[in-house]
C-alpha positions as a printed Julia matrix, in Angstrom:
183×3 Matrix{Float64}:
 166.59  -153.46  44.97
 163.87  -152.16  42.66
 164.37  -148.64  41.33
 161.96  -146.0   42.57
 159.37  -145.1   39.93
 156.77  -142.33  40.07
 153.82  -142.47  37.7
 152.22  -139.04  37.83
 148.77  -138.35  36.42
 148.48  -134.71  35.47
 145.74  -132.62  33.93
 142.58  -130.7   34.65
 139.43  -132.83  34.98
 137.32  -129.71  34.33
 138.72  -129.42  30.79
 137.41  -132.59  29.14
 140.22  -134.73  27.72
 142.84  -132.84  29.74
 141.72  -135.2   32.53
 143.24  -138.2   30.69
 146.23  -138.47  33.05
 144.05  -138.34  36.14
 141.67  -141.01  34.8
 144.52  -143.26  33.7
 146.33  -143.26  37.06
 142.99  -143.86  38.79
 142.53  -146.99  36.66
 146.19  -147.98  37.07
 146.0   -147.75  40.86
 143.54  -150.68  40.86
 146.35  -153.0   39.65
 149.01  -154.62  41.83
 152.28  -152.76  41.33
 155.89  -153.75  41.98
 157.65  -152.55  45.12
 159.07  -149.05  44.67
 156.36  -147.86  42.26
 154.13  -144.97  43.29
 151.09  -143.89  41.29
 149.85  -140.41  42.16
 147.09  -138.15  40.82
 148.67  -134.7   40.79
 145.96  -133.08  38.68
 146.96  -129.43  38.29
 149.36  -129.38  41.26
 152.59  -129.15  39.25
 154.53  -127.46  42.04
 153.64  -130.36  44.37
 154.91  -132.81  41.72
 158.24  -130.97  41.44
 158.72  -131.07  45.22
 157.78  -134.76  45.43
 160.44  -135.55  42.83
 163.05  -134.28  45.29
 162.43  -137.53  47.22
 164.58  -139.29  44.62
 163.14  -141.35  41.79
 164.99  -143.29  39.14
 162.15  -142.97  36.62
 159.3   -140.51  36.19
 156.34  -141.33  33.96
 154.09  -138.35  33.28
 150.61  -139.33  32.1
 148.91  -136.46  30.33
 146.87  -135.3   27.34
 149.43  -134.66  24.6
 148.43  -132.87  21.41
 150.75  -134.02  18.63
 148.42  -133.94  15.63
 147.23  -137.56  15.66
 143.71  -138.89  15.76
 141.95  -138.42  19.11
 142.74  -141.35  21.37
 146.17  -142.02  19.86
 148.64  -142.96  22.59
 152.26  -141.82  22.61
 155.21  -142.96  24.64
 157.81  -140.21  24.54
 161.24  -140.28  26.13
 161.93  -136.78  27.41
 165.34  -135.5   26.47
 167.87  -134.73  29.17
 167.76  -131.14  30.31
 171.23  -129.6   30.37
 170.43  -126.99  33.0
 168.01  -124.23  33.91
 165.67  -123.41  31.05
 165.02  -119.82  30.07
 161.69  -118.92  28.54
 160.79  -115.87  26.49
 159.66  -113.99  29.62
 162.75  -114.9   31.62
 165.68  -112.63  32.03
 169.26  -113.85  31.96
 169.99  -116.28  34.78
 166.37  -116.42  35.93
 164.28  -119.57  36.08
 160.98  -120.11  34.32
 158.02  -117.89  35.12
 155.78  -120.0   37.37
 152.02  -119.84  37.33
 150.46  -122.36  39.7
 147.41  -122.68  37.44
 149.29  -123.37  34.2
 152.16  -125.73  35.01
 153.02  -127.7   31.87
 155.28  -130.74  32.2
 158.14  -128.65  30.75
 157.63  -126.0   33.43
 157.49  -128.65  36.18
 160.76  -130.18  34.96
 162.4   -126.75  34.74
 161.29  -126.04  38.32
 162.67  -129.42  39.36
 166.04  -128.52  37.83
 166.1   -125.29  39.84
 165.08  -127.11  43.03
 167.73  -129.79  42.51
 170.4   -127.15  41.93
 169.4   -125.45  45.19
 169.08  -128.58  47.31
 171.63  -130.96  45.84
 168.9   -133.49  45.04
 169.1   -135.58  41.88
 166.35  -135.46  39.25
 165.0   -138.72  37.8
 167.47  -140.47  35.51
 164.72  -141.17  32.99
 161.54  -139.23  32.21
 158.81  -140.62  29.98
 155.54  -139.1   28.86
 152.62  -141.45  28.3
 150.35  -139.15  26.37
 147.02  -139.32  24.62
 145.85  -137.17  21.73
 142.84  -135.2   23.03
 139.64  -134.56  21.09
 138.42  -131.67  23.24
 140.03  -129.67  26.06
 137.24  -127.14  26.52
 135.33  -126.67  29.76
 133.42  -129.78  30.7
 133.78  -132.86  32.86
 134.44  -136.25  31.32
 136.59  -137.69  28.59
 135.54  -137.89  24.95
 134.71  -141.38  23.65
 138.05  -141.97  21.85
 140.12  -140.78  24.82
 138.06  -142.8   27.32
 138.54  -145.86  25.1
 142.33  -145.3   25.19
 142.57  -145.41  29.01
 142.72  -149.26  29.32
 145.46  -149.44  26.68
 147.37  -146.67  28.46
 147.15  -148.69  31.68
 148.55  -151.72  29.81
 151.38  -149.61  28.42
 152.23  -148.33  31.9
 152.2   -151.86  33.31
 154.48  -152.98  30.46
 156.92  -150.23  31.41
 157.04  -151.62  34.95
 157.29  -155.28  33.95
 158.79  -155.54  30.46
 157.88  -158.69  28.56
 160.37  -161.53  28.41
 162.19  -161.86  25.09
 161.35  -164.66  22.69
 163.91  -167.24  21.52
 165.42  -164.71  19.06
 165.83  -162.13  21.84
 163.04  -159.81  20.66
 160.36  -158.65  23.09
 157.08  -160.52  22.75
 155.07  -157.33  23.14
 155.84  -153.83  22.04
 154.9   -150.47  23.44
 153.2   -148.71  20.58
 150.93  -145.88  19.61
 147.32  -146.88  19.22
 144.9   -145.55  16.6
């Protein structure tokens, strides 16, 4: 049986390159995908994403604009670290969950909400969470991706497909292709 995988495009298409995740999953959805893989455009609906994850997924891939200081259009594949339990933020009191704002749900906030929902429902969070991110050039008001981020979308689709169908190893046992950051 294939593990259940959710590839979630997140971001705000009205903030330029913040729409990277939405555009990437749109392009990815045109490709045939293995059984058990769902590709969903969540946009800014982080609460909806957290509730969908209660359906039980082995792997979550968040596709989003990710500012890490690289050149615009640089792609990152980041393995999210396991979360030991409910996360407290600076505005949280002891024993309280994160402060939720439906208009500003970062991936960290979504995952913290998921932890709280799993604790309350007995559901299991994804075993593995990856972020397929792209360095933005501009996240100011405006529709459409900048040239370097738009150019990174096809490579991001390839990276996502490689995650779903890893390349066969060569004679020495090394993968023939590698997931990598792009310039």
